[in-house]
Kinemage of the C-alpha trace (Angstrom):
@kinemage 1
@onewidth
@group {chain A} dominant
@subgroup {mainchain}
@vectorlist {calphas} color= white
{ca unk a 1} P -5.944 -37.514 -54.170
{ca unk a 2} L -9.049 -39.514 -55.076
{ca unk a 3} L -9.527 -43.261 -55.490
{ca unk a 4} L -11.166 -44.863 -58.490
{ca unk a 5} L -12.133 -48.476 -59.184
{ca unk a 6} L -10.550 -49.189 -62.555
{ca unk a 7} L -11.580 -52.487 -64.093
{ca unk a 8} L -8.417 -54.489 -64.790
{ca unk a 9} L -9.699 -56.626 -67.676
{ca unk a 10} L -7.699 -59.317 -65.900
{ca unk a 11} L -10.254 -61.433 -64.070
{ca unk a 12} L -7.695 -63.439 -62.100
{ca unk a 13} L -5.767 -60.355 -60.980
{ca unk a 14} L -8.944 -58.461 -60.114
{ca unk a 15} L -10.331 -61.369 -58.116
{ca unk a 16} L -7.044 -61.783 -56.273
{ca unk a 17} L -6.838 -58.077 -55.407
{ca unk a 18} L -10.435 -57.905 -54.186
{ca unk a 19} L -10.342 -61.320 -52.522
{ca unk a 20} L -13.206 -62.640 -54.641
{ca unk a 21} L -13.687 -65.877 -56.497
{ca unk a 22} L -11.135 -68.675 -56.317
{ca unk a 23} L -8.061 -66.588 -57.075
{ca unk a 24} L -6.913 -66.384 -53.440
{ca unk a 25} L -6.363 -70.139 -53.333
{ca unk a 26} L -3.812 -69.846 -56.152
{ca unk a 27} L -1.457 -67.865 -53.888
{ca unk a 28} L -0.102 -68.873 -50.456
{ca unk a 29} L -0.592 -65.392 -48.974
{ca unk a 30} L -2.780 -62.347 -49.498
{ca unk a 31} L -1.382 -58.843 -49.194
{ca unk a 32} L -4.521 -57.649 -47.420
{ca unk a 33} L -4.087 -59.995 -44.438
{ca unk a 34} L -1.697 -58.655 -41.782
{ca unk a 35} L -1.238 -62.152 -40.356
{ca unk a 36} L 0.019 -63.347 -43.748
{ca unk a 37} L 2.847 -60.812 -43.589
{ca unk a 38} L 3.966 -62.200 -40.251
{ca unk a 39} L 3.554 -65.747 -41.563
{ca unk a 40} L 5.838 -64.880 -44.466
{ca unk a 41} L 8.440 -63.422 -42.084
{ca unk a 42} L 8.281 -66.589 -39.988
{ca unk a 43} L 8.701 -68.764 -43.058
{ca unk a 44} L 11.726 -66.787 -44.279
{ca unk a 45} L 13.322 -66.958 -40.842
{ca unk a 46} L 12.827 -70.715 -40.692
{ca unk a 47} L 13.452 -71.700 -44.327
{ca unk a 48} L 16.941 -73.087 -43.816
{ca unk a 49} L 16.569 -75.828 -46.433
{ca unk a 50} L 15.278 -73.577 -49.220
{ca unk a 51} L 17.948 -72.931 -51.881
{ca unk a 52} L 19.450 -69.470 -51.596
{ca unk a 53} L 22.606 -67.622 -52.522
{ca unk a 54} L 25.230 -66.711 -49.933
{ca unk a 55} L 24.421 -63.197 -48.785
{ca unk a 56} L 28.052 -62.072 -48.738
{ca unk a 57} L 28.403 -62.865 -52.439
{ca unk a 58} L 25.112 -61.109 -53.207
{ca unk a 59} L 26.223 -57.971 -51.366
{ca unk a 60} L 29.497 -57.870 -53.307
{ca unk a 61} L 27.751 -58.128 -56.670
{ca unk a 62} L 25.082 -55.545 -55.828
{ca unk a 63} L 27.593 -53.102 -54.412
{ca unk a 64} L 29.746 -53.192 -57.559
{ca unk a 65} L 26.752 -52.754 -59.859
{ca unk a 66} L 25.077 -49.975 -57.864
{ca unk a 67} L 28.349 -48.068 -57.668
{ca unk a 68} L 28.797 -48.443 -61.413
{ca unk a 69} L 25.369 -46.959 -62.203
{ca unk a 70} L 25.887 -44.070 -59.789
{ca unk a 71} L 23.481 -45.074 -57.036
{ca unk a 72} L 23.495 -43.196 -53.737
{ca unk a 73} L 25.124 -43.927 -50.393
{ca unk a 74} L 21.656 -44.562 -48.972
{ca unk a 75} L 21.123 -47.332 -51.528
{ca unk a 76} L 24.620 -48.725 -50.899
{ca unk a 77} L 23.827 -48.848 -47.178
{ca unk a 78} L 20.777 -50.935 -48.032
{ca unk a 79} L 22.982 -53.213 -50.126
{ca unk a 80} L 25.309 -53.705 -47.148
{ca unk a 81} L 22.306 -54.420 -44.905
{ca unk a 82} L 21.429 -57.436 -47.053
{ca unk a 83} L 24.428 -59.159 -45.519
{ca unk a 84} L 22.473 -59.403 -42.257
{ca unk a 85} L 20.279 -62.516 -41.994
{ca unk a 86} L 17.537 -60.392 -40.405
{ca unk a 87} L 17.202 -58.136 -43.462
{ca unk a 88} L 14.209 -58.689 -45.766
{ca unk a 89} L 13.378 -57.291 -49.207
{ca unk a 90} L 10.492 -55.911 -51.234
{ca unk a 91} L 11.188 -56.656 -54.907
{ca unk a 92} L 9.585 -55.638 -58.197
{ca unk a 93} L 10.850 -54.964 -61.670
{ca unk a 94} L 10.335 -54.123 -65.306
{ca unk a 95} L 12.096 -54.027 -68.650
{ca unk a 96} L 14.513 -51.148 -69.180
{ca unk a 97} L 12.518 -48.548 -71.114
{ca unk a 98} L 13.860 -45.609 -73.099
{ca unk a 99} L 14.008 -42.446 -70.931
{ca unk a 100} L 12.647 -44.477 -68.006
{ca unk a 101} L 9.762 -46.032 -69.924
{ca unk a 102} L 6.104 -45.495 -69.084
{ca unk a 103} L 4.791 -43.784 -65.969
{ca unk a 104} L 3.736 -47.146 -64.521
{ca unk a 105} L 7.413 -48.035 -64.035
{ca unk a 106} L 7.829 -45.032 -61.756
{ca unk a 107} L 4.708 -46.109 -59.883
{ca unk a 108} L 6.108 -49.608 -59.403
{ca unk a 109} L 9.276 -48.151 -57.877
{ca unk a 110} L 7.149 -45.917 -55.638
{ca unk a 111} L 5.175 -48.962 -54.453
{ca unk a 112} L 8.354 -50.888 -53.654
{ca unk a 113} L 9.782 -47.976 -51.656
{ca unk a 114} L 6.491 -47.315 -49.838
{ca unk a 115} L 6.066 -50.969 -48.841
{ca unk a 116} L 9.648 -51.332 -47.656
{ca unk a 117} L 9.258 -48.247 -45.447
{ca unk a 118} L 5.881 -49.408 -44.094
{ca unk a 119} L 7.047 -52.886 -43.123
{ca unk a 120} L 10.387 -51.652 -41.814
{ca unk a 121} L 8.365 -49.710 -39.255
{ca unk a 122} L 5.847 -52.468 -38.531
{ca unk a 123} L 8.413 -55.258 -38.170
{ca unk a 124} L 11.169 -53.155 -36.604
{ca unk a 125} L 13.771 -54.752 -38.836
{ca unk a 126} L 15.485 -53.719 -42.045
{ca unk a 127} L 13.392 -54.104 -45.203
{ca unk a 128} L 15.196 -53.125 -48.407
{ca unk a 129} L 13.463 -51.887 -51.610
{ca unk a 130} L 14.890 -53.595 -54.719
{ca unk a 131} L 14.140 -52.896 -58.387
{ca unk a 132} L 14.852 -55.794 -60.749
{ca unk a 133} L 15.758 -54.525 -64.229
{ca unk a 134} L 14.883 -57.219 -66.780
{ca unk a 135} L 17.901 -56.444 -68.948
{ca unk a 136} L 17.907 -60.024 -70.216
{ca unk a 137} L 14.702 -59.382 -72.182
{ca unk a 138} L 15.266 -59.394 -75.956
{ca unk a 139} L 12.077 -57.629 -77.085
{ca unk a 140} L 13.835 -54.421 -78.142
{ca unk a 141} L 10.751 -53.004 -79.872
{ca unk a 142} L 8.862 -53.099 -76.566
{ca unk a 143} L 11.336 -50.810 -74.784
{ca unk a 144} L 12.929 -48.658 -77.516
{ca unk a 145} L 10.294 -45.911 -77.550
{ca unk a 146} L 8.172 -43.520 -75.535
{ca unk a 147} L 4.939 -41.727 -76.409
{ca unk a 148} L 4.427 -37.995 -75.996
{ca unk a 149} L 1.433 -35.732 -76.580
{ca unk a 150} L 2.409 -32.973 -78.994
{ca unk a 151} L 1.150 -29.389 -79.045
{ca unk a 152} L -0.910 -30.301 -82.117
{ca unk a 153} L -2.693 -32.970 -80.080
{ca unk a 154} L -1.006 -35.895 -81.770
{ca unk a 155} L 0.396 -38.852 -79.839
{ca unk a 156} L 3.934 -39.121 -81.184
{ca unk a 157} L 6.408 -41.967 -80.747
{ca unk a 158} L 10.063 -41.173 -79.984
{ca unk a 159} L 12.267 -44.192 -80.598
{ca unk a 160} L 15.764 -45.515 -81.146
{ca unk a 161} L 16.521 -48.115 -83.799
{ca unk a 162} L 17.890 -51.564 -83.023
{ca unk a 163} L 21.686 -51.285 -83.359
{ca unk a 164} L 22.236 -54.765 -84.839
{ca unk a 165} L 18.940 -56.497 -85.582
{ca unk a 166} L 20.028 -59.566 -83.598
{ca unk a 167} L 17.507 -60.832 -81.015
{ca unk a 168} L 19.708 -60.646 -77.959
{ca unk a 169} L 19.191 -59.085 -74.557
{ca unk a 170} L 18.746 -55.326 -74.268
{ca unk a 171} L 21.668 -55.243 -71.829
{ca unk a 172} L 23.978 -56.504 -74.587
{ca unk a 173} L 23.129 -53.823 -77.147
{ca unk a 174} L 25.187 -50.619 -76.706
{ca unk a 175} L 23.729 -47.652 -78.594
{ca unk a 176} L 25.985 -45.306 -80.515
{ca unk a 177} L 26.593 -41.733 -79.433
{ca unk a 178} L 24.793 -40.610 -82.588
{ca unk a 179} L 21.722 -42.757 -81.806
{ca unk a 180} L 21.511 -41.346 -78.294
{ca unk a 181} L 22.003 -37.779 -79.506
{ca unk a 182} L 19.239 -38.140 -82.070
{ca unk a 183} L 16.861 -39.555 -79.439
{ca unk a 184} L 17.740 -36.805 -76.959
{ca unk a 185} L 17.187 -34.125 -79.602
{ca unk a 186} L 13.722 -35.569 -80.286
{ca unk a 187} L 12.991 -35.541 -76.568
{ca unk a 188} L 14.190 -31.929 -76.370
{ca unk a 189} L 11.878 -30.919 -79.233
{ca unk a 190} L 8.911 -32.678 -77.626
{ca unk a 191} L 9.270 -30.804 -74.326
{ca unk a 192} L 8.014 -27.268 -73.805
{ca unk a 193} L 10.465 -24.693 -72.471
{ca unk a 194} L 10.258 -24.603 -68.677
{ca unk a 195} L 12.494 -23.816 -65.724
{ca unk a 196} L 13.124 -27.556 -65.276
{ca unk a 197} L 13.961 -28.495 -68.869
{ca unk a 198} L 17.717 -27.828 -68.967
{ca unk a 199} L 18.378 -29.799 -65.787
{ca unk a 200} L 16.170 -32.685 -66.950
{ca unk a 201} L 17.966 -32.962 -70.298
{ca unk a 202} L 21.384 -32.725 -68.642
{ca unk a 203} L 20.493 -35.675 -66.425
{ca unk a 204} L 19.231 -37.669 -69.387
{ca unk a 205} L 22.440 -36.963 -71.323
{ca unk a 206} L 24.453 -38.066 -68.323
{ca unk a 207} L 22.440 -41.298 -68.075
{ca unk a 208} L 22.924 -42.020 -71.781
{ca unk a 209} L 26.673 -41.342 -71.863
{ca unk a 210} L 29.588 -43.696 -72.568
{ca unk a 211} L 27.884 -45.799 -75.240
{ca unk a 212} L 25.171 -46.856 -72.821
{ca unk a 213} L 22.741 -49.679 -73.446
{ca unk a 214} L 19.085 -49.004 -72.714
{ca unk a 215} L 19.610 -50.928 -69.464
{ca unk a 216} L 22.591 -48.791 -68.436
{ca unk a 217} L 20.743 -45.543 -69.117
{ca unk a 218} L 17.608 -46.816 -67.385
{ca unk a 219} L 19.532 -47.835 -64.253
{ca unk a 220} L 21.333 -44.486 -64.038
{ca unk a 221} L 18.026 -42.636 -64.452
{ca unk a 222} L 16.314 -44.747 -61.769
{ca unk a 223} L 19.240 -44.058 -59.428
{ca unk a 224} L 18.824 -40.317 -60.050
{ca unk a 225} L 15.085 -40.454 -59.351
{ca unk a 226} L 14.946 -42.905 -56.459
{ca unk a 227} L 18.457 -43.338 -55.078
{ca unk a 228} L 17.851 -40.909 -52.234
{ca unk a 229} L 15.054 -43.221 -51.060
{ca unk a 230} L 17.459 -46.156 -50.952
{ca unk a 231} L 16.166 -48.088 -53.988
{ca unk a 232} L 18.658 -50.871 -54.762
{ca unk a 233} L 19.040 -51.785 -58.454
{ca unk a 234} L 19.902 -55.089 -60.094
{ca unk a 235} L 20.216 -55.908 -63.794
{ca unk a 236} L 19.283 -59.547 -64.335
{ca unk a 237} L 21.727 -59.864 -67.237
{ca unk a 238} L 24.855 -58.778 -65.369
{ca unk a 239} L 27.481 -61.557 -65.706
{ca unk a 240} L 28.202 -61.283 -61.977
{ca unk a 241} L 24.504 -61.874 -61.234
{ca unk a 242} L 24.515 -64.905 -63.525
{ca unk a 243} L 27.455 -66.287 -61.550
{ca unk a 244} L 25.332 -66.052 -58.400
{ca unk a 245} L 22.516 -67.923 -60.155
{ca unk a 246} L 24.695 -70.836 -61.289
{ca unk a 247} L 23.523 -73.320 -58.643
{ca unk a 248} L 19.841 -72.546 -59.249
{ca unk a 249} L 20.300 -72.886 -63.013
{ca unk a 250} L 21.922 -76.260 -62.363
{ca unk a 251} L 18.865 -77.427 -60.406
{ca unk a 252} L 16.476 -76.132 -63.086
{ca unk a 253} L 18.332 -78.136 -65.727
{ca unk a 254} L 18.759 -81.262 -63.621
{ca unk a 255} L 15.076 -81.288 -62.581
{ca unk a 256} L 13.698 -79.799 -65.767
{ca unk a 257} L 10.959 -82.337 -66.422
{ca unk a 258} L 9.732 -82.117 -62.820
{ca unk a 259} L 9.953 -78.310 -62.930
{ca unk a 260} L 7.744 -78.175 -66.013
{ca unk a 261} L 5.353 -80.746 -64.518
{ca unk a 262} L 4.892 -78.505 -61.460
{ca unk a 263} L 4.022 -75.574 -63.728
{ca unk a 264} L 1.511 -77.736 -65.605
{ca unk a 265} L -0.172 -78.693 -62.311
{ca unk a 266} L -0.563 -75.027 -61.415
{ca unk a 267} L -1.827 -74.310 -64.919
{ca unk a 268} L -4.510 -76.976 -64.473
{ca unk a 269} L -5.431 -75.501 -61.088
{ca unk a 270} L -5.799 -72.015 -62.587
{ca unk a 271} L -7.952 -73.387 -65.404
{ca unk a 272} L -10.118 -75.460 -63.031
{ca unk a 273} L -10.666 -72.310 -60.961
{ca unk a 274} L -12.331 -70.769 -64.013
{ca unk a 275} L -9.579 -68.413 -65.196
{ca unk a 276} L -7.901 -68.003 -68.551
{ca unk a 277} L -4.234 -68.908 -68.881
{ca unk a 278} L -1.869 -65.950 -69.160
{ca unk a 279} L 0.998 -68.013 -70.628
{ca unk a 280} L 0.506 -71.436 -72.175
{ca unk a 281} L 2.947 -73.968 -70.713
{ca unk a 282} L 3.946 -76.955 -72.843
{ca unk a 283} L 5.190 -80.322 -71.601
{ca unk a 284} L 8.477 -79.976 -73.487
{ca unk a 285} L 9.187 -76.397 -72.299
{ca unk a 286} L 12.592 -75.940 -70.643
{ca unk a 287} L 11.635 -72.470 -69.320
{ca unk a 288} L 15.180 -71.271 -69.960
{ca unk a 289} L 16.960 -69.283 -72.655
{ca unk a 290} L 20.508 -69.741 -73.892
{ca unk a 291} L 22.753 -67.134 -75.498
{ca unk a 292} L 24.237 -68.696 -78.609
{ca unk a 293} L 25.090 -67.604 -82.144
{ca unk a 294} L 24.808 -64.012 -80.918
{ca unk a 295} L 21.111 -64.389 -80.043
{ca unk a 296} L 18.917 -65.263 -77.046
{ca unk a 297} L 17.216 -68.574 -77.856
{ca unk a 298} L 14.318 -70.176 -75.970
{ca unk a 299} L 14.975 -73.840 -75.210
{ca unk a 300} L 12.661 -76.816 -75.177
{ca unk a 301} L 13.252 -80.517 -74.680
{ca unk a 302} L 13.342 -82.695 -77.769
{ca unk a 303} L 13.961 -86.284 -76.808
{ca unk a 304} L 17.187 -86.366 -74.820
{ca unk a 305} L 18.295 -82.935 -75.959
{ca unk a 306} L 17.584 -79.270 -75.277
{ca unk a 307} L 17.207 -77.240 -78.453
{ca unk a 308} L 15.590 -74.088 -79.826
{ca unk a 309} L 12.688 -74.086 -82.269
{ca unk a 310} L 14.991 -73.738 -85.300
{ca unk a 311} L 17.444 -76.357 -84.023
{ca unk a 312} L 20.219 -73.776 -84.104
{ca unk a 313} L 21.731 -75.365 -81.004
{ca unk a 314} L 21.384 -78.704 -79.242
{ca unk a 315} L 22.611 -79.786 -75.801
{ca unk a 316} L 22.344 -82.934 -73.750
{ca unk a 317} L 21.228 -82.456 -70.170
{ca unk a 318} L 24.824 -82.996 -69.036
{ca unk a 319} L 26.094 -80.356 -71.467
{ca unk a 320} L 23.479 -77.816 -70.369
{ca unk a 321} L 24.198 -78.567 -66.716
{ca unk a 322} L 27.919 -78.003 -67.355
{ca unk a 323} L 27.023 -74.675 -68.975
{ca unk a 324} L 25.068 -73.713 -65.842
{ca unk a 325} L 28.137 -74.485 -63.732
{ca unk a 326} L 30.964 -73.120 -65.904
{ca unk a 327} L 29.361 -70.356 -68.019
{ca unk a 328} L 26.071 -69.354 -66.337
{ca unk a 329} L 26.185 -65.989 -68.149
{ca unk a 330} L 25.121 -67.947 -71.244
{ca unk a 331} L 21.805 -68.884 -69.618
{ca unk a 332} L 18.772 -66.713 -68.978
{ca unk a 333} L 15.389 -67.031 -67.262
{ca unk a 334} L 12.008 -66.934 -68.900
{ca unk a 335} L 8.802 -65.577 -67.352
{ca unk a 336} L 8.241 -68.817 -65.396
{ca unk a 337} L 11.740 -69.311 -63.998
{ca unk a 338} L 12.421 -65.647 -63.177
{ca unk a 339} L 10.190 -65.643 -60.014
{ca unk a 340} L 12.116 -68.645 -58.682
{ca unk a 341} L 15.463 -67.009 -59.389
{ca unk a 342} L 14.350 -63.844 -57.603
{ca unk a 343} L 13.474 -65.966 -54.562
{ca unk a 344} L 16.858 -67.703 -54.754
{ca unk a 345} L 18.734 -64.395 -54.740
{ca unk a 346} L 16.743 -62.391 -52.189
{ca unk a 347} L 14.882 -62.831 -48.876
{ca unk a 348} L 11.661 -61.655 -50.547
{ca unk a 349} L 9.003 -60.545 -48.105
{ca unk a 350} L 6.753 -59.380 -50.957
{ca unk a 351} L 6.898 -58.871 -54.689
{ca unk a 352} L 5.194 -55.921 -56.427
{ca unk a 353} L 3.374 -56.860 -59.651
{ca unk a 354} L 1.082 -55.435 -62.302
{ca unk a 355} L -2.201 -57.201 -63.225
{ca unk a 356} L -0.675 -59.237 -66.061
{ca unk a 357} L 2.214 -60.320 -63.872
{ca unk a 358} L -0.160 -61.455 -61.122
{ca unk a 359} L -1.788 -63.783 -63.654
{ca unk a 360} L 1.650 -65.136 -64.677
{ca unk a 361} L 2.714 -65.730 -61.091
{ca unk a 362} L -0.408 -67.786 -60.390
{ca unk a 363} L 1.188 -70.446 -62.605
{ca unk a 364} L 4.296 -70.757 -60.400
{ca unk a 365} L 2.926 -71.721 -56.980
{ca unk a 366} L 3.734 -75.424 -57.277
{ca unk a 367} L 7.085 -74.728 -58.936
{ca unk a 368} L 8.106 -72.778 -55.838
{ca unk a 369} L 7.070 -75.725 -53.705
{ca unk a 370} L 8.930 -78.192 -55.914
{ca unk a 371} L 12.187 -76.366 -55.164
{ca unk a 372} L 11.393 -76.193 -51.396
{ca unk a 373} L 10.523 -72.510 -51.723
{ca unk a 374} L 7.311 -70.613 -51.142
{ca unk a 375} L 5.898 -67.870 -53.330
{ca unk a 376} L 6.233 -64.496 -51.567
{ca unk a 377} L 3.338 -62.161 -50.835
{ca unk a 378} L 2.046 -60.781 -54.132
{ca unk a 379} L 1.217 -57.066 -53.943
{ca unk a 380} L -0.457 -55.039 -56.740
{ca unk a 381} L 1.495 -51.938 -57.679
{ca unk a 382} L 0.040 -48.515 -57.032
{ca unk a 383} L -1.813 -46.995 -59.995
{ca unk a 384} L -2.256 -43.299 -60.748
{ca unk a 385} L -3.697 -40.941 -63.321
{ca unk a 386} L -2.088 -37.499 -63.290
{ca unk a 387} L -4.553 -34.691 -63.963
{ca unk a 388} L -3.162 -31.215 -64.568
{ca unk a 389} L -4.951 -28.066 -63.422
{ca unk a 390} L -6.021 -27.054 -66.929
{ca unk a 391} L -7.413 -30.528 -67.601
{ca unk a 392} L -9.341 -30.466 -64.313
{ca unk a 393} L -10.829 -27.059 -65.230
{ca unk a 394} L -11.900 -28.368 -68.623
{ca unk a 395} L -13.466 -31.456 -67.074
{ca unk a 396} L -15.411 -29.230 -64.701
{ca unk a 397} L -16.376 -26.865 -67.526
{ca unk a 398} L -17.847 -29.679 -69.624
{ca unk a 399} L -19.161 -31.588 -66.579
{ca unk a 400} L -17.025 -34.661 -67.276
{ca unk a 401} L -16.240 -37.275 -64.640
{ca unk a 402} L -13.364 -39.715 -65.010
{ca unk a 403} L -15.891 -42.437 -65.808
{ca unk a 404} L -17.313 -40.210 -68.572
{ca unk a 405} L -13.845 -39.852 -70.122
{ca unk a 406} L -13.117 -43.576 -69.926
{ca unk a 407} L -16.448 -45.118 -70.846
{ca unk a 408} L -18.705 -42.660 -72.707
{ca unk a 409} L -16.562 -39.822 -73.945
{ca unk a 410} L -17.885 -39.690 -77.524
{ca unk a 411} L -21.457 -39.770 -76.248
{ca unk a 412} L -20.816 -36.935 -73.759
{ca unk a 413} L -18.932 -34.887 -76.348
{ca unk a 414} L -21.769 -35.210 -78.865
{ca unk a 415} L -24.339 -34.392 -76.211
{ca unk a 416} L -22.484 -31.191 -75.365
{ca unk a 417} L -22.285 -30.195 -79.017
{ca unk a 418} L -25.956 -30.969 -79.531
{ca unk a 419} L -26.807 -28.778 -76.546
{ca unk a 420} L -25.115 -25.836 -78.284
{ca unk a 421} L -27.406 -26.262 -81.287
{ca unk a 422} L -29.685 -23.231 -80.796
{ca unk a 423} L -31.132 -23.739 -84.298
{ca unk a 424} L -32.196 -27.255 -83.304
{ca unk a 425} L -30.763 -28.576 -86.555
{ca unk a 426} L -31.198 -32.251 -85.682
{ca unk a 427} L -34.876 -31.915 -84.826
{ca unk a 428} L -35.707 -29.631 -87.742
{ca unk a 429} L -33.936 -31.745 -90.374
{ca unk a 430} L -35.573 -34.890 -88.994
{ca unk a 431} L -38.950 -33.163 -89.120
{ca unk a 432} L -38.380 -32.075 -92.735
{ca unk a 433} L -37.330 -35.602 -93.718
{ca unk a 434} L -40.351 -37.180 -92.030
{ca unk a 435} L -42.691 -34.592 -93.567
{ca unk a 436} L -41.243 -35.194 -97.017
{ca unk a 437} L -41.459 -38.973 -96.700
{ca unk a 438} L -45.023 -38.899 -95.417
{ca unk a 439} L -46.130 -36.802 -98.421
{ca unk a 440} L -43.900 -38.198 -101.164
{ca unk a 441} L -43.682 -41.917 -100.354
{ca unk a 442} L -47.417 -42.626 -100.933
{ca unk a 443} L -47.241 -40.757 -104.251
{ca unk a 444} L -44.304 -42.858 -105.405
{ca unk a 445} L -46.076 -46.021 -104.294
{ca unk a 446} L -49.131 -45.096 -106.426
{ca unk a 447} L -46.968 -44.837 -109.536
{ca unk a 448} L -46.853 -48.614 -109.817
{ca unk a 449} L -50.347 -48.438 -111.290
{ca unk a 450} L -48.879 -46.625 -114.306
{ca unk a 451} L -46.013 -49.096 -114.878
{ca unk a 452} L -43.120 -50.658 -112.867
{ca unk a 453} L -40.545 -48.460 -114.606
{ca unk a 454} L -42.103 -45.232 -113.365
{ca unk a 455} L -42.360 -46.710 -109.836
{ca unk a 456} L -38.647 -47.653 -109.914
{ca unk a 457} L -37.748 -44.152 -111.088
{ca unk a 458} L -39.857 -42.730 -108.227
{ca unk a 459} L -38.025 -44.893 -105.645
{ca unk a 460} L -34.662 -43.716 -106.958
{ca unk a 461} L -35.832 -40.114 -106.932
{ca unk a 462} L -37.103 -40.407 -103.334
{ca unk a 463} L -33.812 -41.953 -102.155
{ca unk a 464} L -31.779 -39.181 -103.824
{ca unk a 465} L -33.863 -36.431 -102.235
{ca unk a 466} L -33.513 -38.051 -98.782
{ca unk a 467} L -29.763 -38.398 -99.384
{ca unk a 468} L -29.555 -34.681 -100.257
{ca unk a 469} L -31.496 -33.710 -97.127
{ca unk a 470} L -29.100 -35.798 -95.011
{ca unk a 471} L -26.087 -34.345 -96.856
{ca unk a 472} L -27.236 -30.813 -96.094
{ca unk a 473} L -27.882 -31.854 -92.465
{ca unk a 474} L -24.317 -33.163 -92.188
{ca unk a 475} L -22.793 -30.052 -93.763
{ca unk a 476} L -24.903 -27.752 -91.611
{ca unk a 477} L -23.809 -29.648 -88.479
{ca unk a 478} L -20.156 -29.423 -89.543
{ca unk a 479} L -20.490 -25.695 -90.117
{ca unk a 480} L -22.168 -25.295 -86.759
{ca unk a 481} L -19.423 -27.275 -85.014
{ca unk a 482} L -16.679 -25.051 -86.437
{ca unk a 483} L -17.984 -22.397 -84.068
{ca unk a 484} L -16.856 -24.711 -81.279
{ca unk a 485} L -13.411 -25.744 -82.570
{ca unk a 486} L -11.708 -24.485 -79.409
{ca unk a 487} L -14.124 -26.431 -77.233
{ca unk a 488} L -13.630 -29.581 -79.316
{ca unk a 489} L -9.847 -29.261 -78.950
{ca unk a 490} L -10.241 -28.891 -75.201
{ca unk a 491} L -12.507 -31.921 -74.993
{ca unk a 492} L -10.159 -34.023 -77.133
{ca unk a 493} L -7.156 -32.988 -75.046
{ca unk a 494} L -8.932 -34.208 -71.920
{ca unk a 495} L -9.415 -37.588 -73.561
{ca unk a 496} L -5.874 -37.762 -74.974
{ca unk a 497} L -4.374 -36.841 -71.612
{ca unk a 498} L -6.341 -39.321 -69.514
{ca unk a 499} L -7.001 -42.233 -71.877
{ca unk a 500} L -4.499 -42.118 -74.780
{ca unk a 501} L -4.633 -44.880 -77.394
{ca unk a 502} L -7.645 -46.238 -75.431
{ca unk a 503} L -5.276 -47.201 -72.594
{ca unk a 504} L -4.638 -45.864 -69.092
{ca unk a 505} L -2.317 -42.861 -69.154
{ca unk a 506} L 0.269 -44.692 -67.037
{ca unk a 507} L 0.697 -47.367 -69.721
{ca unk a 508} L 1.387 -44.912 -72.554
{ca unk a 509} L 3.099 -41.691 -71.507
{ca unk a 510} L 6.638 -41.218 -70.264
{ca unk a 511} L 7.359 -39.337 -67.033
{ca unk a 512} L 9.684 -36.757 -68.590
{ca unk a 513} L 6.852 -34.507 -69.826
{ca unk a 514} L 5.481 -34.200 -66.283
{ca unk a 515} L 8.910 -33.759 -64.695
{ca unk a 516} L 9.582 -31.052 -67.273
{ca unk a 517} L 6.379 -29.146 -66.537
{ca unk a 518} L 6.186 -29.588 -62.769
{ca unk a 519} L 9.652 -30.597 -61.562
{ca unk a 520} L 9.886 -33.552 -59.206
{ca unk a 521} L 7.741 -32.215 -56.341
{ca unk a 522} L 4.800 -34.406 -57.360
{ca unk a 523} L 7.062 -37.471 -57.538
{ca unk a 524} L 8.456 -36.819 -54.045
{ca unk a 525} L 4.930 -36.270 -52.756
{ca unk a 526} L 3.858 -39.678 -54.073
{ca unk a 527} L 6.953 -41.220 -52.493
{ca unk a 528} L 6.596 -39.568 -49.103
{ca unk a 529} L 2.817 -39.616 -48.582
{ca unk a 530} L 1.733 -42.955 -47.069
{ca unk a 531} L -0.609 -44.509 -49.620
{ca unk a 532} L -2.503 -47.727 -48.835
{ca unk a 533} L -1.689 -50.530 -51.224
{ca unk a 534} L -5.252 -51.669 -51.816
{ca unk a 535} L -5.564 -52.227 -55.561
{ca unk a 536} L -7.434 -48.937 -56.069
{ca unk a 537} L -6.560 -46.529 -58.885
{ca unk a 538} L -5.775 -43.014 -57.671
{ca unk a 539} L -6.299 -39.630 -59.284
{ca unk a 540} L -3.472 -37.207 -58.512
{ca unk a 541} L -4.098 -33.545 -59.267
{ca unk a 542} L -0.967 -31.672 -60.307
């Protein structure tokens, strides 16, 4: 396994990870400082006044849910351990993607499990890995598809259609048996025949059974992949979870103006530190959603009322507070309130985030403090690029480094093709064109002494001849390149495998293709090999 410094294109996240600039001051702890981990433990042990749910209630809710999605006895033992005041948690999450979503979701789970194991040993106390499924999210188009690389070297999208068209949470949208069967058939067709394929598809069919939502199927799949490592699952949109959150929702409503003001102070601090704002916060933002009229509606304050942008619903503060108390399942967090709710539910030692999430969380520091909480240690998730043996051989054959593939692939590809040009077509055509111009251009220029019309005709004639020379050059190059079609396909496959759609592999491709070709040995190796969480990107050779 090799490390690679991949530029994040997220200045705040990159500065935080590397400890540069002013980003560190936006967070109370830094994952790279061992003393900060102990400081966080001390704070959790002493934070008696911070709002938090009763652990016994939390254990009951998590046990019922994890049993329902088929999680393992190891995970259920971790759930039970949360009843002990000494138990801590490592938490991270993601939306519920089709067939498990992108590879980066697997890597986030791996990071959570690795960190929990590491700090369990270092602290000599129970540290539980928890994966937060954002089933409350209503962006169905973000999670309803996966990308696969076809045998014809096309990046294809496999997707399921929205069952109703209503913008409600993914956890509230059961898919029909027919929709699941169609999606599974497409997955089947996209996978090559291997010794692992039948078992993989059987597990996927099992996960998608019983009219499952995307969240149900995702949770069952995550339990199959990571349950043996004790990963505890929670779906944020479970009614029983909402019941646990009731008191915190009540505080968010009651103190809504002050809550938003705390976010605005952090936003100003981020801006003054020289960073762009990941999510614009407005003074009238409620930072809560409500489920009403069959949809999930974002609320804002309008005078004395809370309403959505279309004024579909309207509540007084008292009415919204009553809803938080009596029907909390009708409320939902947004990106700013979700970190606070996670802290309310769990004794969070550290939270595992991607670069974009790190930038979001920087806006919440003072909101945590407003509610007598403290932001947990923010840890960047592990990042990987999987490189298969054939791809590695082709990279070696064409002398391509990972940086070449990411930053100058077209240039390197053209240079290789040019090097195969034994006829030296580029040089010879350029020489012919220069020779022609040097002889013909002065002649054309002299024609102006006859009359302007003849000169104009000469200019047109010269341009057409040059155009024909260049046309023949292009056609000759194309004909020459057809000799290297196989090499071009190999080069393009390297690029499509490592940097598809001009994005990191982990943000595009689904894990099923790799599990189908190589089984789960590579996944277990990533889970069981201690890997430093240092913000570096790693190359894993399959």
